[in-house]
Jmol script that loads the backbone (N, CA, C; Angstrom):
load data "model"
ATOM      1  N   UNK A   1      -5.533  59.907  54.102  1.00  0.00           N
ATOM      2  CA  UNK A   1      -6.250  59.451  52.943  1.00  0.00           C
ATOM      3  C   UNK A   1      -6.573  57.982  53.111  1.00  0.00           C
ATOM      4  N   UNK A   2      -7.736  57.595  52.610  1.00  0.00           N
ATOM      5  CA  UNK A   2      -8.154  56.201  52.702  1.00  0.00           C
ATOM      6  C   UNK A   2      -8.812  55.786  51.396  1.00  0.00           C
ATOM      7  N   UNK A   3      -8.404  54.653  50.886  1.00  0.00           N
ATOM      8  CA  UNK A   3      -9.003  54.090  49.686  1.00  0.00           C
ATOM      9  C   UNK A   3     -10.114  53.157  50.143  1.00  0.00           C
ATOM     10  N   UNK A   4     -11.339  53.608  50.036  1.00  0.00           N
ATOM     11  CA  UNK A   4     -12.474  52.857  50.559  1.00  0.00           C
ATOM     12  C   UNK A   4     -12.680  51.506  49.873  1.00  0.00           C
ATOM     13  N   UNK A   5     -12.318  51.395  48.627  1.00  0.00           N
ATOM     14  CA  UNK A   5     -12.510  50.147  47.891  1.00  0.00           C
ATOM     15  C   UNK A   5     -11.269  49.251  47.916  1.00  0.00           C
ATOM     16  N   UNK A   6     -10.325  49.552  48.797  1.00  0.00           N
ATOM     17  CA  UNK A   6      -9.082  48.800  48.841  1.00  0.00           C
ATOM     18  C   UNK A   6      -9.297  47.297  49.005  1.00  0.00           C
ATOM     19  N   UNK A   7     -10.065  46.833  50.008  1.00  0.00           N
ATOM     20  CA  UNK A   7     -10.242  45.371  50.150  1.00  0.00           C
ATOM     21  C   UNK A   7     -10.857  44.726  48.909  1.00  0.00           C
ATOM     22  N   UNK A   8     -11.841  45.390  48.325  1.00  0.00           N
ATOM     23  CA  UNK A   8     -12.487  44.854  47.130  1.00  0.00           C
ATOM     24  C   UNK A   8     -11.498  44.816  45.960  1.00  0.00           C
ATOM     25  N   UNK A   9     -10.684  45.858  45.823  1.00  0.00           N
ATOM     26  CA  UNK A   9      -9.700  45.921  44.750  1.00  0.00           C
ATOM     27  C   UNK A   9      -8.642  44.835  44.909  1.00  0.00           C
ATOM     28  N   UNK A  10      -8.148  44.648  46.108  1.00  0.00           N
ATOM     29  CA  UNK A  10      -7.125  43.631  46.347  1.00  0.00           C
ATOM     30  C   UNK A  10      -7.685  42.255  46.046  1.00  0.00           C
ATOM     31  N   UNK A  11      -8.884  41.973  46.514  1.00  0.00           N
ATOM     32  CA  UNK A  11      -9.502  40.674  46.246  1.00  0.00           C
ATOM     33  C   UNK A  11      -9.666  40.461  44.743  1.00  0.00           C
ATOM     34  N   UNK A  12     -10.090  41.478  44.032  1.00  0.00           N
ATOM     35  CA  UNK A  12     -10.223  41.373  42.581  1.00  0.00           C
ATOM     36  C   UNK A  12      -8.884  41.185  41.898  1.00  0.00           C
ATOM     37  N   UNK A  13      -7.862  41.852  42.417  1.00  0.00           N
ATOM     38  CA  UNK A  13      -6.519  41.713  41.847  1.00  0.00           C
ATOM     39  C   UNK A  13      -5.988  40.301  42.033  1.00  0.00           C
ATOM     40  N   UNK A  14      -6.242  39.691  43.185  1.00  0.00           N
ATOM     41  CA  UNK A  14      -5.818  38.318  43.417  1.00  0.00           C
ATOM     42  C   UNK A  14      -6.407  37.405  42.351  1.00  0.00           C
ATOM     43  N   UNK A  15      -7.675  37.588  42.079  1.00  0.00           N
ATOM     44  CA  UNK A  15      -8.342  36.756  41.072  1.00  0.00           C
ATOM     45  C   UNK A  15      -7.775  37.025  39.680  1.00  0.00           C
ATOM     46  N   UNK A  16      -7.546  38.292  39.358  1.00  0.00           N
ATOM     47  CA  UNK A  16      -7.038  38.664  38.033  1.00  0.00           C
ATOM     48  C   UNK A  16      -5.619  38.161  37.790  1.00  0.00           C
ATOM     49  N   UNK A  17      -4.798  38.133  38.835  1.00  0.00           N
ATOM     50  CA  UNK A  17      -3.391  37.763  38.701  1.00  0.00           C
ATOM     51  C   UNK A  17      -3.130  36.281  38.942  1.00  0.00           C
ATOM     52  N   UNK A  18      -4.171  35.490  39.093  1.00  0.00           N
ATOM     53  CA  UNK A  18      -4.016  34.078  39.442  1.00  0.00           C
ATOM     54  C   UNK A  18      -3.027  33.352  38.531  1.00  0.00           C
ATOM     55  N   UNK A  19      -2.985  33.695  37.258  1.00  0.00           N
ATOM     56  CA  UNK A  19      -2.110  32.991  36.327  1.00  0.00           C
ATOM     57  C   UNK A  19      -0.838  33.767  35.972  1.00  0.00           C
ATOM     58  N   UNK A  20      -0.652  34.945  36.527  1.00  0.00           N
ATOM     59  CA  UNK A  20       0.515  35.772  36.226  1.00  0.00           C
ATOM     60  C   UNK A  20       1.432  35.880  37.445  1.00  0.00           C
ATOM     61  N   UNK A  21       2.715  35.949  37.196  1.00  0.00           N
ATOM     62  CA  UNK A  21       3.737  36.192  38.224  1.00  0.00           C
ATOM     63  C   UNK A  21       3.783  35.109  39.296  1.00  0.00           C
ATOM     64  N   UNK A  22       3.368  33.897  38.966  1.00  0.00           N
ATOM     65  CA  UNK A  22       3.389  32.797  39.935  1.00  0.00           C
ATOM     66  C   UNK A  22       4.829  32.456  40.288  1.00  0.00           C
ATOM     67  N   UNK A  23       5.048  32.133  41.563  1.00  0.00           N
ATOM     68  CA  UNK A  23       6.406  31.840  41.991  1.00  0.00           C
ATOM     69  C   UNK A  23       6.504  30.585  42.860  1.00  0.00           C
ATOM     70  N   UNK A  24       5.470  29.764  42.849  1.00  0.00           N
ATOM     71  CA  UNK A  24       5.481  28.489  43.567  1.00  0.00           C
ATOM     72  C   UNK A  24       4.517  27.546  42.853  1.00  0.00           C
ATOM     73  N   UNK A  25       4.837  26.257  42.886  1.00  0.00           N
ATOM     74  CA  UNK A  25       3.959  25.240  42.317  1.00  0.00           C
ATOM     75  C   UNK A  25       3.566  24.264  43.412  1.00  0.00           C
ATOM     76  N   UNK A  26       2.278  23.985  43.494  1.00  0.00           N
ATOM     77  CA  UNK A  26       1.757  22.982  44.412  1.00  0.00           C
ATOM     78  C   UNK A  26       1.414  21.751  43.597  1.00  0.00           C
ATOM     79  N   UNK A  27       1.806  20.585  44.075  1.00  0.00           N
ATOM     80  CA  UNK A  27       1.507  19.332  43.379  1.00  0.00           C
ATOM     81  C   UNK A  27       0.778  18.395  44.324  1.00  0.00           C
ATOM     82  N   UNK A  28      -0.179  17.661  43.768  1.00  0.00           N
ATOM     83  CA  UNK A  28      -0.934  16.703  44.566  1.00  0.00           C
ATOM     84  C   UNK A  28      -0.899  15.354  43.867  1.00  0.00           C
ATOM     85  N   UNK A  29      -1.689  14.426  44.362  1.00  0.00           N
ATOM     86  CA  UNK A  29      -1.690  13.083  43.780  1.00  0.00           C
ATOM     87  C   UNK A  29      -2.032  13.136  42.296  1.00  0.00           C
ATOM     88  N   UNK A  30      -1.525  12.188  41.563  1.00  0.00           N
ATOM     89  CA  UNK A  30      -1.754  12.148  40.129  1.00  0.00           C
ATOM     90  C   UNK A  30      -0.972  13.195  39.365  1.00  0.00           C
ATOM     91  N   UNK A  31       0.058  13.766  39.994  1.00  0.00           N
ATOM     92  CA  UNK A  31       0.888  14.816  39.386  1.00  0.00           C
ATOM     93  C   UNK A  31       0.076  16.038  38.952  1.00  0.00           C
ATOM     94  N   UNK A  32      -1.019  16.296  39.652  1.00  0.00           N
ATOM     95  CA  UNK A  32      -1.804  17.512  39.415  1.00  0.00           C
ATOM     96  C   UNK A  32      -1.009  18.685  39.969  1.00  0.00           C
ATOM     97  N   UNK A  33      -0.802  19.728  39.167  1.00  0.00           N
ATOM     98  CA  UNK A  33      -0.005  20.871  39.604  1.00  0.00           C
ATOM     99  C   UNK A  33      -0.783  22.163  39.452  1.00  0.00           C
ATOM    100  N   UNK A  34      -0.615  23.042  40.433  1.00  0.00           N
ATOM    101  CA  UNK A  34      -1.241  24.359  40.425  1.00  0.00           C
ATOM    102  C   UNK A  34      -0.165  25.394  40.701  1.00  0.00           C
ATOM    103  N   UNK A  35      -0.059  26.383  39.843  1.00  0.00           N
ATOM    104  CA  UNK A  35       0.851  27.506  40.090  1.00  0.00           C
ATOM    105  C   UNK A  35       0.152  28.512  40.990  1.00  0.00           C
ATOM    106  N   UNK A  36       0.917  29.104  41.878  1.00  0.00           N
ATOM    107  CA  UNK A  36       0.351  30.054  42.839  1.00  0.00           C
ATOM    108  C   UNK A  36       1.400  31.097  43.207  1.00  0.00           C
ATOM    109  N   UNK A  37       1.017  31.974  44.119  1.00  0.00           N
ATOM    110  CA  UNK A  37       1.886  33.052  44.589  1.00  0.00           C
ATOM    111  C   UNK A  37       2.228  32.825  46.061  1.00  0.00           C
ATOM    112  N   UNK A  38       3.506  32.941  46.370  1.00  0.00           N
ATOM    113  CA  UNK A  38       3.945  32.784  47.765  1.00  0.00           C
ATOM    114  C   UNK A  38       3.175  33.697  48.713  1.00  0.00           C
ATOM    115  N   UNK A  39       2.980  34.926  48.297  1.00  0.00           N
ATOM    116  CA  UNK A  39       2.347  35.892  49.194  1.00  0.00           C
ATOM    117  C   UNK A  39       0.902  35.482  49.517  1.00  0.00           C
ATOM    118  N   UNK A  40       0.184  34.924  48.560  1.00  0.00           N
ATOM    119  CA  UNK A  40      -1.193  34.479  48.804  1.00  0.00           C
ATOM    120  C   UNK A  40      -1.193  33.258  49.710  1.00  0.00           C
ATOM    121  N   UNK A  41      -0.336  32.295  49.402  1.00  0.00           N
ATOM    122  CA  UNK A  41      -0.258  31.093  50.231  1.00  0.00           C
ATOM    123  C   UNK A  41       0.165  31.438  51.654  1.00  0.00           C
ATOM    124  N   UNK A  42       1.144  32.310  51.771  1.00  0.00           N
ATOM    125  CA  UNK A  42       1.652  32.697  53.091  1.00  0.00           C
ATOM    126  C   UNK A  42       0.621  33.474  53.901  1.00  0.00           C
ATOM    127  N   UNK A  43      -0.124  34.320  53.237  1.00  0.00           N
ATOM    128  CA  UNK A  43      -1.155  35.094  53.935  1.00  0.00           C
ATOM    129  C   UNK A  43      -2.330  34.221  54.364  1.00  0.00           C
ATOM    130  N   UNK A  44      -2.516  33.095  53.681  1.00  0.00           N
ATOM    131  CA  UNK A  44      -3.664  32.236  53.948  1.00  0.00           C
ATOM    132  C   UNK A  44      -3.380  31.104  54.921  1.00  0.00           C
ATOM    133  N   UNK A  45      -2.117  30.737  55.071  1.00  0.00           N
ATOM    134  CA  UNK A  45      -1.777  29.569  55.883  1.00  0.00           C
ATOM    135  C   UNK A  45      -0.446  29.761  56.595  1.00  0.00           C
ATOM    136  N   UNK A  46      -0.454  29.817  57.932  1.00  0.00           N
ATOM    137  CA  UNK A  46       0.811  29.913  58.666  1.00  0.00           C
ATOM    138  C   UNK A  46       1.735  28.720  58.391  1.00  0.00           C
ATOM    139  N   UNK A  47       1.161  27.554  58.178  1.00  0.00           N
ATOM    140  CA  UNK A  47       1.965  26.373  57.878  1.00  0.00           C
ATOM    141  C   UNK A  47       2.701  26.538  56.547  1.00  0.00           C
ATOM    142  N   UNK A  48       1.985  26.957  55.520  1.00  0.00           N
ATOM    143  CA  UNK A  48       2.629  27.185  54.226  1.00  0.00           C
ATOM    144  C   UNK A  48       3.621  28.341  54.302  1.00  0.00           C
ATOM    145  N   UNK A  49       3.299  29.376  55.082  1.00  0.00           N
ATOM    146  CA  UNK A  49       4.231  30.495  55.252  1.00  0.00           C
ATOM    147  C   UNK A  49       5.556  30.002  55.818  1.00  0.00           C
ATOM    148  N   UNK A  50       5.505  29.138  56.829  1.00  0.00           N
ATOM    149  CA  UNK A  50       6.736  28.612  57.416  1.00  0.00           C
ATOM    150  C   UNK A  50       7.506  27.761  56.412  1.00  0.00           C
ATOM    151  N   UNK A  51       6.792  26.945  55.643  1.00  0.00           N
ATOM    152  CA  UNK A  51       7.449  26.113  54.629  1.00  0.00           C
ATOM    153  C   UNK A  51       8.146  26.984  53.590  1.00  0.00           C
ATOM    154  N   UNK A  52       7.456  28.011  53.133  1.00  0.00           N
ATOM    155  CA  UNK A  52       8.018  28.880  52.091  1.00  0.00           C
ATOM    156  C   UNK A  52       9.128  29.772  52.628  1.00  0.00           C
ATOM    157  N   UNK A  53       9.005  30.185  53.841  1.00  0.00           N
ATOM    158  CA  UNK A  53      10.035  31.020  54.458  1.00  0.00           C
ATOM    159  C   UNK A  53      11.359  30.268  54.556  1.00  0.00           C
ATOM    160  N   UNK A  54      11.274  28.966  54.772  1.00  0.00           N
ATOM    161  CA  UNK A  54      12.471  28.145  54.927  1.00  0.00           C
ATOM    162  C   UNK A  54      12.990  27.596  53.604  1.00  0.00           C
ATOM    163  N   UNK A  55      12.323  27.910  52.514  1.00  0.00           N
ATOM    164  CA  UNK A  55      12.738  27.423  51.194  1.00  0.00           C
ATOM    165  C   UNK A  55      13.271  28.601  50.390  1.00  0.00           C
ATOM    166  N   UNK A  56      14.541  28.536  50.027  1.00  0.00           N
ATOM    167  CA  UNK A  56      15.171  29.663  49.335  1.00  0.00           C
ATOM    168  C   UNK A  56      15.125  29.544  47.814  1.00  0.00           C
ATOM    169  N   UNK A  57      14.556  28.481  47.291  1.00  0.00           N
ATOM    170  CA  UNK A  57      14.476  28.315  45.844  1.00  0.00           C
ATOM    171  C   UNK A  57      13.583  29.398  45.248  1.00  0.00           C
ATOM    172  N   UNK A  58      13.924  29.880  44.055  1.00  0.00           N
ATOM    173  CA  UNK A  58      13.159  30.973  43.444  1.00  0.00           C
ATOM    174  C   UNK A  58      11.758  30.551  42.996  1.00  0.00           C
ATOM    175  N   UNK A  59      11.567  29.265  42.713  1.00  0.00           N
ATOM    176  CA  UNK A  59      10.237  28.760  42.340  1.00  0.00           C
ATOM    177  C   UNK A  59      10.106  27.335  42.891  1.00  0.00           C
ATOM    178  N   UNK A  60       9.798  27.231  44.202  1.00  0.00           N
ATOM    179  CA  UNK A  60       9.741  25.895  44.806  1.00  0.00           C
ATOM    180  C   UNK A  60       8.524  25.098  44.339  1.00  0.00           C
ATOM    181  N   UNK A  61       8.677  23.794  44.417  1.00  0.00           N
ATOM    182  CA  UNK A  61       7.595  22.856  44.175  1.00  0.00           C
ATOM    183  C   UNK A  61       7.265  22.218  45.514  1.00  0.00           C
ATOM    184  N   UNK A  62       6.026  22.405  45.966  1.00  0.00           N
ATOM    185  CA  UNK A  62       5.590  21.793  47.219  1.00  0.00           C
ATOM    186  C   UNK A  62       4.686  20.621  46.887  1.00  0.00           C
ATOM    187  N   UNK A  63       5.142  19.421  47.221  1.00  0.00           N
ATOM    188  CA  UNK A  63       4.343  18.226  46.982  1.00  0.00           C
ATOM    189  C   UNK A  63       3.437  18.011  48.173  1.00  0.00           C
ATOM    190  N   UNK A  64       2.145  18.057  47.935  1.00  0.00           N
ATOM    191  CA  UNK A  64       1.143  17.924  48.988  1.00  0.00           C
ATOM    192  C   UNK A  64       0.700  16.465  49.036  1.00  0.00           C
ATOM    193  N   UNK A  65       1.464  15.680  49.757  1.00  0.00           N
ATOM    194  CA  UNK A  65       1.284  14.236  49.808  1.00  0.00           C
ATOM    195  C   UNK A  65      -0.109  13.859  50.302  1.00  0.00           C
ATOM    196  N   UNK A  66      -0.704  12.885  49.647  1.00  0.00           N
ATOM    197  CA  UNK A  66      -2.006  12.313  50.011  1.00  0.00           C
ATOM    198  C   UNK A  66      -3.165  13.288  49.860  1.00  0.00           C
ATOM    199  N   UNK A  67      -2.966  14.374  49.148  1.00  0.00           N
ATOM    200  CA  UNK A  67      -4.049  15.330  48.901  1.00  0.00           C
ATOM    201  C   UNK A  67      -4.568  15.112  47.496  1.00  0.00           C
ATOM    202  N   UNK A  68      -5.873  14.972  47.393  1.00  0.00           N
ATOM    203  CA  UNK A  68      -6.505  14.768  46.093  1.00  0.00           C
ATOM    204  C   UNK A  68      -6.454  16.069  45.293  1.00  0.00           C
ATOM    205  N   UNK A  69      -6.363  15.921  43.986  1.00  0.00           N
ATOM    206  CA  UNK A  69      -6.299  17.084  43.095  1.00  0.00           C
ATOM    207  C   UNK A  69      -7.493  18.002  43.319  1.00  0.00           C
ATOM    208  N   UNK A  70      -8.676  17.438  43.456  1.00  0.00           N
ATOM    209  CA  UNK A  70      -9.895  18.217  43.673  1.00  0.00           C
ATOM    210  C   UNK A  70      -9.780  19.069  44.941  1.00  0.00           C
ATOM    211  N   UNK A  71      -9.264  18.463  46.015  1.00  0.00           N
ATOM    212  CA  UNK A  71      -9.143  19.190  47.275  1.00  0.00           C
ATOM    213  C   UNK A  71      -8.108  20.305  47.184  1.00  0.00           C
ATOM    214  N   UNK A  72      -6.994  20.045  46.507  1.00  0.00           N
ATOM    215  CA  UNK A  72      -5.979  21.085  46.347  1.00  0.00           C
ATOM    216  C   UNK A  72      -6.535  22.254  45.535  1.00  0.00           C
ATOM    217  N   UNK A  73      -7.241  21.948  44.480  1.00  0.00           N
ATOM    218  CA  UNK A  73      -7.867  22.995  43.673  1.00  0.00           C
ATOM    219  C   UNK A  73      -8.841  23.810  44.512  1.00  0.00           C
ATOM    220  N   UNK A  74      -9.638  23.152  45.330  1.00  0.00           N
ATOM    221  CA  UNK A  74     -10.600  23.865  46.177  1.00  0.00           C
ATOM    222  C   UNK A  74      -9.911  24.728  47.233  1.00  0.00           C
ATOM    223  N   UNK A  75      -8.835  24.226  47.809  1.00  0.00           N
ATOM    224  CA  UNK A  75      -8.087  25.000  48.809  1.00  0.00           C
ATOM    225  C   UNK A  75      -7.522  26.270  48.173  1.00  0.00           C
ATOM    226  N   UNK A  76      -6.893  26.115  47.010  1.00  0.00           N
ATOM    227  CA  UNK A  76      -6.309  27.274  46.331  1.00  0.00           C
ATOM    228  C   UNK A  76      -7.399  28.251  45.907  1.00  0.00           C
ATOM    229  N   UNK A  77      -8.507  27.750  45.433  1.00  0.00           N
ATOM    230  CA  UNK A  77      -9.635  28.617  45.080  1.00  0.00           C
ATOM    231  C   UNK A  77     -10.092  29.413  46.296  1.00  0.00           C
ATOM    232  N   UNK A  78     -10.186  28.763  47.452  1.00  0.00           N
ATOM    233  CA  UNK A  78     -10.581  29.472  48.671  1.00  0.00           C
ATOM    234  C   UNK A  78      -9.554  30.545  49.041  1.00  0.00           C
ATOM    235  N   UNK A  79      -8.281  30.235  48.902  1.00  0.00           N
ATOM    236  CA  UNK A  79      -7.235  31.197  49.246  1.00  0.00           C
ATOM    237  C   UNK A  79      -7.316  32.448  48.375  1.00  0.00           C
ATOM    238  N   UNK A  80      -7.606  32.285  47.113  1.00  0.00           N
ATOM    239  CA  UNK A  80      -7.648  33.418  46.189  1.00  0.00           C
ATOM    240  C   UNK A  80      -8.981  34.173  46.220  1.00  0.00           C
ATOM    241  N   UNK A  81     -10.073  33.466  46.432  1.00  0.00           N
ATOM    242  CA  UNK A  81     -11.395  34.084  46.329  1.00  0.00           C
ATOM    243  C   UNK A  81     -12.078  34.333  47.666  1.00  0.00           C
ATOM    244  N   UNK A  82     -11.600  33.675  48.714  1.00  0.00           N
ATOM    245  CA  UNK A  82     -12.256  33.813  50.009  1.00  0.00           C
ATOM    246  C   UNK A  82     -13.523  32.985  50.112  1.00  0.00           C
ATOM    247  N   UNK A  83     -13.788  32.182  49.094  1.00  0.00           N
ATOM    248  CA  UNK A  83     -14.949  31.299  49.111  1.00  0.00           C
ATOM    249  C   UNK A  83     -14.748  30.203  48.075  1.00  0.00           C
ATOM    250  N   UNK A  84     -15.465  29.103  48.271  1.00  0.00           N
ATOM    251  CA  UNK A  84     -15.414  27.988  47.336  1.00  0.00           C
ATOM    252  C   UNK A  84     -16.680  27.159  47.531  1.00  0.00           C
ATOM    253  N   UNK A  85     -17.180  26.583  46.461  1.00  0.00           N
ATOM    254  CA  UNK A  85     -18.333  25.689  46.538  1.00  0.00           C
ATOM    255  C   UNK A  85     -17.822  24.259  46.678  1.00  0.00           C
ATOM    256  N   UNK A  86     -18.276  23.579  47.720  1.00  0.00           N
ATOM    257  CA  UNK A  86     -17.854  22.215  48.014  1.00  0.00           C
ATOM    258  C   UNK A  86     -19.089  21.319  48.036  1.00  0.00           C
ATOM    259  N   UNK A  87     -18.998  20.169  47.395  1.00  0.00           N
ATOM    260  CA  UNK A  87     -20.080  19.193  47.470  1.00  0.00           C
ATOM    261  C   UNK A  87     -20.201  18.692  48.905  1.00  0.00           C
ATOM    262  N   UNK A  88     -21.408  18.437  49.340  1.00  0.00           N
ATOM    263  CA  UNK A  88     -21.654  17.995  50.714  1.00  0.00           C
ATOM    264  C   UNK A  88     -20.806  16.775  51.074  1.00  0.00           C
ATOM    265  N   UNK A  89     -20.687  15.824  50.147  1.00  0.00           N
ATOM    266  CA  UNK A  89     -19.936  14.602  50.444  1.00  0.00           C
ATOM    267  C   UNK A  89     -18.427  14.851  50.527  1.00  0.00           C
ATOM    268  N   UNK A  90     -17.952  15.991  50.050  1.00  0.00           N
ATOM    269  CA  UNK A  90     -16.526  16.326  50.105  1.00  0.00           C
ATOM    270  C   UNK A  90     -16.183  17.280  51.247  1.00  0.00           C
ATOM    271  N   UNK A  91     -17.195  17.765  51.943  1.00  0.00           N
ATOM    272  CA  UNK A  91     -16.994  18.828  52.929  1.00  0.00           C
ATOM    273  C   UNK A  91     -16.096  18.415  54.087  1.00  0.00           C
ATOM    274  N   UNK A  92     -16.320  17.243  54.675  1.00  0.00           N
ATOM    275  CA  UNK A  92     -15.514  16.835  55.832  1.00  0.00           C
ATOM    276  C   UNK A  92     -14.035  16.700  55.476  1.00  0.00           C
ATOM    277  N   UNK A  93     -13.754  16.108  54.321  1.00  0.00           N
ATOM    278  CA  UNK A  93     -12.359  15.961  53.891  1.00  0.00           C
ATOM    279  C   UNK A  93     -11.722  17.328  53.636  1.00  0.00           C
ATOM    280  N   UNK A  94     -12.477  18.236  53.014  1.00  0.00           N
ATOM    281  CA  UNK A  94     -11.982  19.581  52.751  1.00  0.00           C
ATOM    282  C   UNK A  94     -11.677  20.315  54.056  1.00  0.00           C
ATOM    283  N   UNK A  95     -12.601  20.261  55.010  1.00  0.00           N
ATOM    284  CA  UNK A  95     -12.402  20.950  56.287  1.00  0.00           C
ATOM    285  C   UNK A  95     -11.251  20.344  57.078  1.00  0.00           C
ATOM    286  N   UNK A  96     -11.072  19.047  56.980  1.00  0.00           N
ATOM    287  CA  UNK A  96      -9.944  18.392  57.639  1.00  0.00           C
ATOM    288  C   UNK A  96      -8.621  18.880  57.059  1.00  0.00           C
ATOM    289  N   UNK A  97      -8.569  18.987  55.751  1.00  0.00           N
ATOM    290  CA  UNK A  97      -7.370  19.503  55.079  1.00  0.00           C
ATOM    291  C   UNK A  97      -7.135  20.969  55.442  1.00  0.00           C
ATOM    292  N   UNK A  98      -8.202  21.753  55.487  1.00  0.00           N
ATOM    293  CA  UNK A  98      -8.087  23.166  55.869  1.00  0.00           C
ATOM    294  C   UNK A  98      -7.521  23.284  57.283  1.00  0.00           C
ATOM    295  N   UNK A  99      -7.950  22.419  58.172  1.00  0.00           N
ATOM    296  CA  UNK A  99      -7.442  22.419  59.552  1.00  0.00           C
ATOM    297  C   UNK A  99      -5.960  22.045  59.572  1.00  0.00           C
ATOM    298  N   UNK A 100      -5.594  21.039  58.793  1.00  0.00           N
ATOM    299  CA  UNK A 100      -4.200  20.603  58.720  1.00  0.00           C
ATOM    300  C   UNK A 100      -3.293  21.711  58.195  1.00  0.00           C
ATOM    301  N   UNK A 101      -3.790  22.473  57.214  1.00  0.00           N
ATOM    302  CA  UNK A 101      -3.015  23.574  56.638  1.00  0.00           C
ATOM    303  C   UNK A 101      -3.144  24.875  57.445  1.00  0.00           C
ATOM    304  N   UNK A 102      -3.954  24.835  58.513  1.00  0.00           N
ATOM    305  CA  UNK A 102      -4.203  26.016  59.353  1.00  0.00           C
ATOM    306  C   UNK A 102      -4.746  27.162  58.502  1.00  0.00           C
ATOM    307  N   UNK A 103      -5.643  26.827  57.596  1.00  0.00           N
ATOM    308  CA  UNK A 103      -6.164  27.779  56.628  1.00  0.00           C
ATOM    309  C   UNK A 103      -7.006  28.854  57.307  1.00  0.00           C
ATOM    310  N   UNK A 104      -6.578  30.087  57.173  1.00  0.00           N
ATOM    311  CA  UNK A 104      -7.293  31.212  57.777  1.00  0.00           C
ATOM    312  C   UNK A 104      -8.686  31.337  57.163  1.00  0.00           C
ATOM    313  N   UNK A 105      -9.656  31.628  58.017  1.00  0.00           N
ATOM    314  CA  UNK A 105     -11.035  31.755  57.565  1.00  0.00           C
ATOM    315  C   UNK A 105     -11.823  30.468  57.719  1.00  0.00           C
ATOM    316  N   UNK A 106     -11.127  29.345  57.934  1.00  0.00           N
ATOM    317  CA  UNK A 106     -11.815  28.055  58.075  1.00  0.00           C
ATOM    318  C   UNK A 106     -11.415  27.306  59.339  1.00  0.00           C
ATOM    319  N   UNK A 107     -10.494  27.853  60.095  1.00  0.00           N
ATOM    320  CA  UNK A 107     -10.046  27.170  61.304  1.00  0.00           C
ATOM    321  C   UNK A 107     -10.207  28.078  62.508  1.00  0.00           C
ATOM    322  N   UNK A 108     -10.095  27.503  63.664  1.00  0.00           N
ATOM    323  CA  UNK A 108     -10.226  28.284  64.888  1.00  0.00           C
ATOM    324  C   UNK A 108      -8.988  29.069  65.234  1.00  0.00           C
ATOM    325  N   UNK A 109      -7.976  29.028  64.391  1.00  0.00           N
ATOM    326  CA  UNK A 109      -6.700  29.681  64.702  1.00  0.00           C
ATOM    327  C   UNK A 109      -6.589  31.099  64.175  1.00  0.00           C
ATOM    328  N   UNK A 110      -7.686  31.642  63.634  1.00  0.00           N
ATOM    329  CA  UNK A 110      -7.639  33.000  63.083  1.00  0.00           C
ATOM    330  C   UNK A 110      -7.456  34.022  64.208  1.00  0.00           C
ATOM    331  N   UNK A 111      -6.521  34.943  64.060  1.00  0.00           N
ATOM    332  CA  UNK A 111      -6.352  35.980  65.069  1.00  0.00           C
ATOM    333  C   UNK A 111      -7.530  36.947  65.034  1.00  0.00           C
ATOM    334  N   UNK A 112      -7.859  37.570  66.152  1.00  0.00           N
ATOM    335  CA  UNK A 112      -8.937  38.546  66.161  1.00  0.00           C
ATOM    336  C   UNK A 112      -8.566  39.772  65.328  1.00  0.00           C
ATOM    337  N   UNK A 113      -9.578  40.458  64.759  1.00  0.00           N
ATOM    338  CA  UNK A 113      -9.287  41.640  63.922  1.00  0.00           C
ATOM    339  C   UNK A 113      -8.682  42.781  64.704  1.00  0.00           C
TER     340      UNK A 113
END
end "model"
wireframe off; spacefill off
backbone 0.3
color backbone group
């Protein structure tokens, strides 16, 4: 048996559950905080997966030093939606951050399908 709409359903579920069952908080400059899900962060970034794997706290707070609130919001939006709109003048900084976080879908480190 195969659920043909599985990828579409999962992507929609990620968006629907964005504010429910969160188990990690990301913080950036200016004390901007975003609640998220370990499983989404881990699936999107090997670096974050390693950080979360080594943290046994039930709801860790990850301080993302030197990251602007706007960039953190855009990164999380990309992780949940698979896309994000970035202003041209912010693109290089966003892509640099994506590379630093080893963000799947935006870096050369994605494994082949």
